C-alpha positions in Angstrom: 166.4 -48.6 -43.8 163.5 -50.2 -45.7 163.1 -47.3 -48.1 166.8 -47.3 -48.9 166.7 -51.0 -49.6 163.7 -50.7 -51.9 165.4 -47.9 -53.9 168.6 -49.9 -54.3 166.6 -53.0 -55.4 164.7 -50.9 -57.9 167.8 -49.4 -59.4 169.6 -52.8 -59.4 166.6 -54.6 -61.0 166.4 -51.9 -63.7 170.1 -52.2 -64.5 170.0 -56.0 -64.6 167.0 -56.0 -67.0 168.7 -53.3 -69.2 172.2 -54.6 -69.4 171.7 -58.4 -69.1 169.3 -60.1 -71.4 166.8 -61.0 -68.7 163.3 -61.5 -69.9 160.7 -61.1 -67.1 157.5 -62.8 -68.1 155.3 -61.3 -65.3 156.5 -57.9 -64.4 153.9 -57.4 -61.7 155.0 -60.5 -59.9 158.6 -59.5 -60.3 158.1 -56.1 -58.7 156.0 -57.6 -55.9 158.6 -60.2 -55.1 161.4 -57.6 -55.2 159.5 -55.4 -52.7 158.7 -58.2 -50.3 162.2 -59.7 -50.4 163.7 -56.3 -49.9 161.5 -55.5 -47.0 162.1 -58.9 -45.4 165.8 -58.6 -45.7 165.8 -55.1 -44.4 163.7 -56.1 -41.4 166.0 -59.0 -40.7 169.2 -57.0 -40.9 167.8 -54.2 -38.8 166.5 -56.7 -36.2 169.8 -58.6 -35.9 171.9 -55.4 -35.8 169.7 -53.9 -33.1 170.0 -57.0 -30.9 173.8 -57.4 -31.6 174.5 -53.8 -30.7 173.9 -54.7 -27.1 176.6 -57.4 -27.2 180.4 -57.0 -26.8 181.4 -58.4 -30.2 178.5 -57.0 -32.2 179.7 -57.8 -35.7 180.2 -61.4 -35.0 177.0 -61.6 -33.0 175.0 -59.9 -35.9 176.4 -62.5 -38.4 175.5 -65.4 -36.2 172.0 -64.2 -35.2 171.2 -63.1 -38.8 172.0 -66.4 -40.4 168.8 -68.4 -39.4 166.6 -65.4 -40.4 168.3 -64.4 -43.6 168.9 -67.9 -45.2 165.2 -68.9 -45.4 164.4 -65.5 -46.8 167.0 -65.8 -49.5 166.0 -69.4 -50.4 162.3 -68.5 -50.7 163.1 -65.4 -52.9 165.4 -67.4 -55.1 162.8 -70.1 -55.6 160.2 -67.5 -56.4 162.5 -65.7 -58.9 163.1 -69.0 -60.6 159.3 -69.3 -61.1 159.1 -65.7 -62.4 161.9 -66.1 -64.9 160.7 -69.4 -66.2 158.6 -69.4 -69.3 155.9 -71.6 -67.7 154.8 -69.2 -65.0 152.9 -71.1 -62.3 150.8 -68.6 -60.3 149.8 -70.9 -57.5 153.4 -71.8 -56.6 154.5 -68.2 -56.9 151.7 -67.0 -54.6 152.6 -69.7 -52.1 156.2 -68.5 -52.1 155.2 -64.9 -51.9 153.0 -65.6 -48.8 156.0 -67.4 -47.3 158.2 -64.4 -48.0 155.7 -62.1 -46.4 155.4 -64.5 -43.4 159.2 -64.4 -42.9 159.1 -60.6 -42.8 156.2 -60.6 -40.3 158.2 -63.2 -38.2 161.2 -60.9 -38.1 159.0 -57.9 -37.2 157.2 -59.9 -34.5 160.5 -61.1 -33.0 161.8 -57.5 -33.0 158.6 -56.3 -31.3 159.0 -58.9 -28.6 162.7 -59.1 -28.0 164.0 -55.5 -28.5 162.1 -53.9 -25.5 163.3 -56.8 -23.4 166.9 -56.4 -24.4 167.1 -52.6 -24.3 165.8 -52.5 -20.7 168.4 -51.3 -18.3 
């Protein structure tokens, strides 16, 4: 799931840069943020769908469970992308947001590690 997400993000980012006049001032930071945001979202969606699959109304449950995990990830990645696409690139703020993005991914992974064995026990 994570590999597919990274491939799709790479293709989408390449097409956006080619077709829309988007100037990336720090390409290394842009690629690092795409990778961490893609992995965090992939982990969050996988985690919520695995938990929701045990419920009766799994699509609604996945939407409700995923909202508190996905919204902070999206907000952090949008803030970091604003910093990257701005002409005055501030590395300190970017690294702080990148660390927050990695932390959110680790949080989703830790929650999955703790909760999934408990929920899948019969």
